[in-house]
C-alpha positions as CSV (number, residue, x, y, z in Angstrom):
1,X,40.3,40.7,-7.6
2,X,39.3,44.0,-7.8
3,X,35.5,45.5,-5.8
4,X,33.7,45.9,-8.5
5,X,34.8,41.8,-9.3
6,X,34.4,41.3,-5.8
7,X,30.6,42.8,-5.7
8,X,29.2,40.8,-8.6
9,X,30.6,37.8,-7.6
10,X,28.6,38.2,-4.3
11,X,25.2,39.3,-6.1
12,X,25.8,36.3,-8.9
13,X,26.3,33.8,-5.5
14,X,23.0,35.1,-4.0
15,X,21.1,35.0,-7.3
16,X,22.4,31.2,-7.4
17,X,21.3,30.6,-3.8
18,X,18.1,31.9,-4.2
19,X,17.1,30.0,-7.3
20,X,17.9,26.5,-5.6
21,X,15.9,27.9,-2.7
22,X,12.9,28.6,-5.1
23,X,13.0,25.0,-6.3
24,X,11.0,22.2,-5.3
25,X,12.5,19.7,-3.6
26,X,11.8,16.2,-3.3
27,X,12.5,13.8,-0.2
28,X,11.5,9.8,0.0
29,X,9.2,9.8,2.9
30,X,7.1,12.7,1.5
31,X,6.8,11.2,-1.7
32,X,6.1,7.6,0.0
33,X,3.1,9.5,2.1
34,X,2.0,11.1,-0.9
35,X,1.7,8.0,-3.0
36,X,0.1,6.3,0.3
37,X,-2.4,9.1,0.0
38,X,-3.2,9.2,-3.7
39,X,-3.6,5.0,-4.3
40,X,-7.5,4.8,-5.2
41,X,-7.4,1.9,-2.3
42,X,-6.6,4.3,0.1
43,X,-10.7,5.2,-0.3
44,X,-11.1,1.6,0.7
45,X,-10.8,1.8,4.4
46,X,-13.9,4.5,5.0
47,X,-15.7,2.0,2.7
48,X,-15.2,-1.1,4.6
49,X,-16.0,0.9,7.6
50,X,-19.5,2.0,6.5
51,X,-20.4,-1.3,5.2
52,X,-19.1,-2.9,8.5
53,X,-21.3,-0.1,10.1
54,X,-24.3,-0.7,8.4
55,X,-23.8,-4.5,8.8
56,X,-23.5,-4.1,12.4
57,X,-26.7,-2.3,12.6
58,X,-28.6,-5.0,10.8
59,X,-27.4,-7.1,13.4
60,X,-28.4,-4.8,16.3
61,X,-32.1,-4.6,15.1
62,X,-32.5,-8.1,15.2
63,X,-32.8,-7.7,19.2
64,X,-35.5,-5.3,18.7
65,X,-39.3,-6.3,18.3
66,X,-40.0,-8.0,14.9
67,X,-43.1,-7.0,13.4
68,X,-45.0,-8.8,10.4
69,X,-48.2,-8.1,8.7
70,X,-50.0,-11.3,7.5
71,X,-53.3,-11.8,5.6
72,X,-55.2,-14.3,3.8
73,X,-58.3,-15.6,1.9
74,X,-59.6,-18.6,1.1
75,X,-62.8,-20.2,-0.1
76,X,-63.2,-24.4,0.1
77,X,-65.3,-26.7,-0.6
78,X,-66.6,-28.0,2.5
79,X,-66.8,-27.2,6.8
80,X,-67.8,-29.3,9.2
81,X,-71.0,-30.4,9.9
82,X,-72.0,-32.2,13.0
83,X,-73.9,-34.8,12.5
84,X,-74.8,-35.6,16.2
85,X,-78.5,-33.9,16.7
86,X,-80.0,-33.1,20.2
87,X,-83.5,-31.6,21.0
88,X,-83.6,-28.1,21.0
89,X,-80.6,-27.4,19.8
90,X,-79.3,-26.6,16.1
91,X,-75.7,-25.8,14.2
92,X,-75.4,-23.1,12.3
93,X,-74.0,-23.2,8.6
94,X,-70.8,-22.5,8.7
95,X,-69.5,-20.0,5.9
96,X,-66.8,-21.6,3.2
97,X,-65.3,-18.0,2.8
98,X,-62.9,-17.3,5.4
99,X,-60.2,-15.1,5.9
100,X,-57.7,-13.6,8.5
101,X,-55.2,-10.1,8.4
102,X,-52.7,-10.3,11.7
103,X,-50.2,-8.5,13.2
104,X,-47.3,-10.3,14.4
105,X,-44.7,-9.4,17.1
106,X,-41.9,-11.2,18.1
107,X,-39.1,-10.5,20.7
108,X,-36.2,-12.4,21.0
109,X,-35.1,-13.3,24.8
110,X,-32.1,-15.5,24.5
111,X,-30.2,-17.0,21.2
112,X,-27.1,-18.5,23.0
113,X,-25.0,-15.9,22.0
114,X,-25.2,-15.7,18.4
115,X,-25.9,-12.1,17.6
116,X,-22.8,-11.4,20.0
117,X,-21.2,-13.7,17.9
118,X,-21.9,-12.0,15.0
119,X,-21.2,-9.1,15.9
120,X,-17.8,-10.2,17.4
121,X,-16.9,-11.8,13.6
122,X,-17.9,-8.5,11.7
123,X,-15.6,-6.3,13.8
124,X,-13.1,-9.2,12.9
125,X,-13.9,-9.2,9.3
126,X,-13.5,-5.3,9.3
127,X,-10.2,-5.0,11.2
128,X,-9.1,-8.4,8.4
129,X,-10.1,-5.9,5.7
130,X,-8.0,-2.9,6.7
131,X,-5.2,-5.2,7.8
132,X,-5.4,-6.4,3.8
133,X,-6.0,-2.7,2.4
134,X,-2.8,-1.6,4.4
135,X,-0.7,-4.5,2.9
136,X,-1.5,-3.9,-0.2
137,X,-0.7,0.2,0.2
138,X,2.7,-0.9,1.5
139,X,3.8,-2.4,-1.6
140,X,3.4,1.2,-2.6
141,X,6.4,2.0,-1.4
142,X,9.0,-0.2,-3.1
143,X,7.4,1.4,-6.6
144,X,8.2,4.7,-5.0
145,X,11.7,3.8,-4.2
146,X,12.4,2.7,-7.6
147,X,11.2,5.4,-9.5
148,X,12.9,7.9,-7.0
149,X,16.5,6.3,-7.1
150,X,16.3,5.9,-10.8
151,X,15.5,9.8,-11.0
152,X,18.3,10.8,-9.1
153,X,20.7,8.7,-11.0
154,X,19.7,9.5,-14.0
155,X,19.3,13.1,-12.9
156,X,23.5,12.9,-11.9
157,X,24.6,11.2,-15.1
158,X,22.7,14.1,-16.5
159,X,24.6,16.4,-14.6
160,X,27.9,15.0,-14.9
161,X,27.8,14.9,-19.0
162,X,26.6,18.5,-18.7
163,X,29.7,19.2,-17.0
164,X,31.8,17.1,-19.7
165,X,30.0,19.0,-22.6
166,X,31.1,22.4,-20.9
167,X,34.8,21.3,-20.4
168,X,34.8,19.8,-24.1
169,X,33.5,23.4,-25.3
170,X,36.4,25.1,-23.7
171,X,38.7,22.3,-24.9
172,X,37.3,22.2,-28.5
173,X,37.8,26.4,-28.6
174,X,41.5,25.6,-28.0
175,X,42.1,22.9,-29.9
176,X,40.4,25.1,-32.9
177,X,42.5,27.6,-32.5
178,X,45.8,25.9,-32.1
179,X,44.2,24.5,-35.9
180,X,43.8,28.0,-37.3
181,X,47.7,28.4,-35.3
182,X,48.9,25.3,-37.5
183,X,50.2,23.7,-34.3
184,X,47.4,20.9,-34.3
185,X,45.4,18.7,-36.8
186,X,42.4,19.0,-38.1
187,X,42.0,15.5,-36.6
188,X,42.5,16.8,-33.1
189,X,39.3,18.8,-33.4
190,X,37.6,16.3,-34.6
191,X,38.2,13.8,-31.8
192,X,37.1,16.7,-28.9
193,X,33.6,17.3,-31.3
194,X,32.8,13.7,-31.6
195,X,33.5,12.9,-28.0
196,X,31.3,16.2,-27.2
197,X,28.7,14.9,-29.6
198,X,28.5,11.8,-27.6
199,X,27.9,13.3,-24.4
200,X,25.2,14.7,-25.7
201,X,23.6,12.2,-27.1
202,X,24.3,10.6,-23.4
203,X,23.2,13.8,-21.8
204,X,19.7,13.7,-23.4
205,X,19.4,9.7,-22.8
206,X,19.9,10.8,-19.1
207,X,17.3,13.4,-19.1
208,X,14.7,11.3,-21.2
209,X,15.0,8.6,-18.3
210,X,14.9,10.7,-15.6
211,X,11.6,12.5,-17.2
212,X,10.0,8.9,-17.3
213,X,11.1,8.5,-13.8
214,X,9.5,11.6,-12.7
215,X,6.4,10.9,-14.5
216,X,6.0,7.0,-12.8
217,X,6.5,9.5,-9.4
218,X,3.7,11.9,-10.4
219,X,1.1,9.2,-10.9
220,X,2.2,7.6,-8.3
221,X,1.8,10.4,-5.9
222,X,-1.1,11.3,-7.7
223,X,-0.1,15.5,-8.7
224,X,2.4,16.7,-11.1
225,X,6.3,16.7,-10.7
226,X,8.2,19.4,-12.1
227,X,11.1,18.0,-13.9
228,X,13.5,20.9,-12.3
229,X,12.4,19.7,-9.0
230,X,15.6,18.8,-6.7
231,X,15.7,15.3,-5.4
232,X,17.1,14.8,-2.2
233,X,19.1,11.6,-1.7
234,X,18.5,9.8,1.9
235,X,21.0,10.1,4.4
236,X,24.0,7.3,3.5
237,X,25.4,7.4,6.9
238,X,22.3,6.0,8.6
239,X,22.9,2.7,11.1
240,X,21.5,-0.2,10.1
241,X,19.7,-2.7,13.5
242,X,23.0,-4.6,14.4
243,X,23.1,-8.5,12.8
244,X,21.0,-10.6,15.2
245,X,19.8,-7.9,17.3
246,X,16.4,-9.2,19.1
247,X,15.0,-5.6,18.1
248,X,15.4,-6.5,14.3
249,X,13.3,-9.6,14.5
250,X,10.7,-7.1,16.4
251,X,10.7,-4.8,13.8
252,X,9.6,-7.2,11.1
253,X,6.9,-8.0,13.3
254,X,5.8,-3.9,12.2
255,X,5.0,-4.7,8.9
256,X,1.3,-4.6,7.5
257,X,1.4,-8.3,6.6
258,X,1.5,-9.8,10.1
259,X,-1.1,-7.7,11.0
260,X,-3.2,-8.9,8.4
261,X,-2.4,-12.7,9.7
262,X,-3.4,-12.0,13.0
263,X,-6.8,-10.7,12.2
264,X,-7.2,-13.6,9.7
265,X,-6.7,-15.9,12.8
266,X,-8.9,-13.4,14.7
267,X,-11.5,-13.9,12.2
268,X,-11.5,-17.7,12.2
269,X,-11.3,-17.9,16.3
270,X,-14.6,-16.0,16.0
271,X,-16.1,-18.2,12.9
272,X,-15.5,-21.1,15.5
273,X,-17.4,-19.2,18.2
274,X,-20.2,-18.3,16.2
275,X,-20.0,-22.0,15.0
276,X,-20.8,-23.5,18.6
277,X,-24.0,-21.2,18.9
278,X,-25.4,-23.5,16.4
279,X,-26.7,-26.0,19.1
280,X,-27.9,-23.6,21.7
281,X,-31.8,-23.4,22.0
282,X,-33.5,-19.5,20.8
283,X,-36.4,-18.6,23.2
284,X,-38.3,-15.4,21.5
285,X,-41.4,-14.1,22.8
286,X,-44.1,-13.8,20.5
287,X,-47.7,-12.1,20.6
288,X,-50.7,-12.5,17.5
289,X,-53.6,-9.9,17.1
290,X,-56.2,-9.8,13.8
291,X,-59.1,-10.2,12.4
292,X,-60.6,-12.6,10.5
293,X,-63.8,-14.9,9.6
294,X,-64.1,-17.1,11.8
295,X,-61.3,-15.8,14.0
296,X,-61.0,-18.2,16.7
297,X,-63.6,-19.4,17.4
298,X,-64.0,-21.6,14.5
299,X,-68.2,-22.0,14.6
300,X,-68.8,-18.5,14.2
301,X,-70.5,-17.2,10.7
302,X,-69.0,-13.4,11.6
303,X,-65.6,-12.3,11.5
304,X,-64.0,-12.1,15.2
305,X,-61.4,-9.7,16.5
306,X,-58.7,-12.0,18.0
307,X,-55.6,-12.1,19.9
308,X,-53.0,-14.5,21.9
309,X,-49.2,-14.5,23.1
310,X,-46.8,-17.0,24.3
311,X,-43.5,-17.8,24.2
312,X,-41.2,-20.0,22.0
313,X,-38.5,-21.9,21.9
314,X,-36.4,-23.6,19.2
315,X,-33.8,-26.1,19.5
316,X,-31.5,-28.2,17.5
317,X,-30.7,-30.4,19.7
318,X,-29.1,-32.6,17.3
319,X,-27.0,-31.4,14.5
320,X,-24.6,-34.6,13.9
321,X,-22.0,-33.0,15.0
322,X,-21.9,-30.0,12.2
323,X,-20.8,-27.4,14.8
324,X,-17.8,-29.0,15.8
325,X,-16.7,-30.2,12.7
326,X,-17.2,-26.5,11.6
327,X,-14.8,-25.3,14.5
328,X,-12.4,-28.0,13.6
329,X,-12.1,-27.3,10.1
330,X,-11.5,-23.2,11.3
331,X,-8.9,-24.4,13.6
332,X,-7.2,-26.2,10.4
333,X,-7.2,-23.1,8.8
334,X,-5.7,-21.2,11.1
335,X,-2.5,-23.7,11.3
336,X,-2.1,-23.2,7.8
337,X,-2.1,-19.5,8.3
338,X,0.7,-20.3,11.2
339,X,2.6,-21.5,8.4
340,X,2.5,-19.3,5.7
341,X,2.8,-16.8,8.8
342,X,6.4,-18.3,9.5
343,X,7.3,-18.8,5.6
344,X,7.3,-15.5,5.1
345,X,8.8,-14.4,8.3
346,X,12.1,-16.3,7.1
347,X,11.5,-15.0,3.5
348,X,12.2,-11.1,5.3
349,X,14.8,-12.3,7.3
350,X,16.6,-13.8,4.5
351,X,15.7,-10.3,2.7
352,X,17.3,-8.6,5.5
353,X,20.5,-10.4,5.7
354,X,21.0,-9.8,1.7
355,X,20.3,-5.8,2.5
356,X,22.9,-5.9,5.0
357,X,25.5,-7.8,2.4
358,X,24.6,-5.2,0.2
359,X,25.0,-1.8,2.2
360,X,28.3,-3.7,3.5
361,X,29.7,-4.0,0.0
362,X,28.4,-0.9,-1.4
363,X,29.8,0.9,1.5
364,X,32.8,-0.9,1.0
365,X,32.7,0.2,-2.3
366,X,32.9,4.1,-2.2
367,X,35.7,3.8,-0.4
368,X,37.6,2.8,-3.9
369,X,35.3,4.9,-6.2
370,X,37.0,7.8,-4.1
371,X,40.7,7.0,-4.1
372,X,39.6,5.7,-7.8
373,X,38.3,9.1,-8.6
374,X,41.3,11.2,-6.6
375,X,43.6,8.8,-8.6
376,X,42.1,9.8,-11.9
377,X,41.6,13.4,-11.9
378,X,45.3,13.5,-10.9
379,X,46.2,11.9,-14.1
380,X,43.4,14.3,-15.8
381,X,45.0,17.4,-14.6
382,X,48.7,16.1,-15.7
383,X,47.3,15.2,-19.2
384,X,45.2,18.6,-19.4
385,X,48.5,20.6,-18.8
386,X,50.5,18.0,-21.0
387,X,47.8,18.5,-23.8
388,X,47.7,22.3,-23.5
389,X,51.6,21.9,-24.2
390,X,51.0,19.7,-26.8
391,X,53.3,17.0,-25.8
392,X,50.5,14.6,-25.9
393,X,47.7,14.2,-28.3
394,X,44.3,14.5,-28.0
395,X,42.9,11.4,-28.1
396,X,44.9,10.3,-25.4
397,X,43.6,13.4,-23.2
398,X,40.0,12.5,-24.0
399,X,40.5,9.2,-22.9
400,X,41.6,10.4,-19.5
401,X,39.0,12.9,-19.5
402,X,36.5,9.5,-20.2
403,X,38.0,8.1,-17.4
404,X,37.9,10.7,-14.7
405,X,33.7,10.5,-15.7
406,X,33.4,6.9,-15.6
407,X,34.9,7.2,-12.3
408,X,32.8,10.1,-11.2
409,X,29.4,8.0,-12.6
410,X,30.7,4.9,-10.5
411,X,30.8,6.9,-7.7
412,X,27.4,8.4,-8.0
413,X,26.0,4.9,-9.2
414,X,27.1,3.7,-6.2
415,X,25.8,6.3,-3.5
416,X,22.4,6.1,-5.0
417,X,22.4,2.2,-4.6
418,X,23.8,2.4,-1.6
419,X,20.5,4.6,-0.3
420,X,18.8,2.3,-2.6
421,X,19.8,-0.6,-0.2
422,X,19.0,1.4,3.2
423,X,15.6,2.1,1.8
424,X,15.1,-1.4,1.0
425,X,16.3,-2.6,4.6
426,X,14.3,0.1,5.6
427,X,11.2,-1.0,3.9
428,X,11.8,-4.7,4.7
429,X,11.7,-4.2,8.3
430,X,8.7,-2.6,8.1
431,X,9.9,1.3,8.5
432,X,8.0,4.1,7.2
433,X,10.7,6.7,8.1
434,X,14.2,7.5,6.4
435,X,16.9,9.3,7.7
436,X,17.5,13.1,6.7
437,X,17.6,14.1,3.1
438,X,21.0,15.6,1.7
439,X,21.5,16.6,-1.9
440,X,23.2,14.5,-4.0
């Protein structure tokens, strides 16, 4: 190779590397995080917290003095008239028009812990709502997984068909030259051209499917995804948790569904504690000041200013066991939740076993795929030489080239499926992080 050619090759390689670095790269973990941020339900967390703070403020105001303005006026058909008459005394004519305006104040002194229990219940409801939102958002990971790996698979299929088209273009030029030289038949050129047309259709189909998968990803992450972006396949050498390892069961508990179950049980406990306060007494101080006709002196004929203060006790001493029955019903709901949680855990355990088997199957399949590809490639190289020498027909060479393509597609498909199976495994375990990414 001449010095000029070496310099030119170095320049081309540097420009190619710079172009590859300039392309956007998409990683599964980053896309999942972006999808969680972009989903409209993510804003529900702040809304739930704000609503809970307002309700807690309302509950807190019940411990403060409560002021009430009251007023009334009436006209009655009759008033008390004493019939007993004593010498030297007389009773005034009482007015039939009466009115009164007061300011009442009430201060809660003791409520049996009712407000405290309500505040605890409100916090438990907030935690349950937050866990529910996180559970709903967690399902986005599966959606991102499906779109991401579909885009990678179609990206690889497109690249393989593009390579086949390039090879067939060169082969078609050589066959046409041989046809013009009279050493090959026109049928040979037609067979290569037909195979090239089929490869073009399959490449275009793969590109269209990739664009559709990227459009789905763009909708999930809430921002445009460049169709020239490079999708990085998660590392296929990640280790799984050994079967039967206690850590696996612990990792399953990292899923947000279990936090929602726990918060739901806690909320039911708080409701049961609140129900028990129904039978406890409430003590409050009250005061009243006002002006009215006749006021507190019923025999006055003019308006009067008055006030009074005291202690009030409210006690529902008998509630026909309603508080106990309510608490028992809530305990039964807790038992229902426990059964739902156990069933969900068993379903996850079955899913983990299925993912393990899938990973093992695909790992073994990759070994066979590589061996098959090596054999098919060796056969194709020999067929290429024979075709160049004109010892085998074009149709036979095209068949061997198609076999190589199918072997490559099977290898790439199994690589993507293995990475997808590992991603499903991690998602089932409740793990948000993924091994390092690599270019497919």
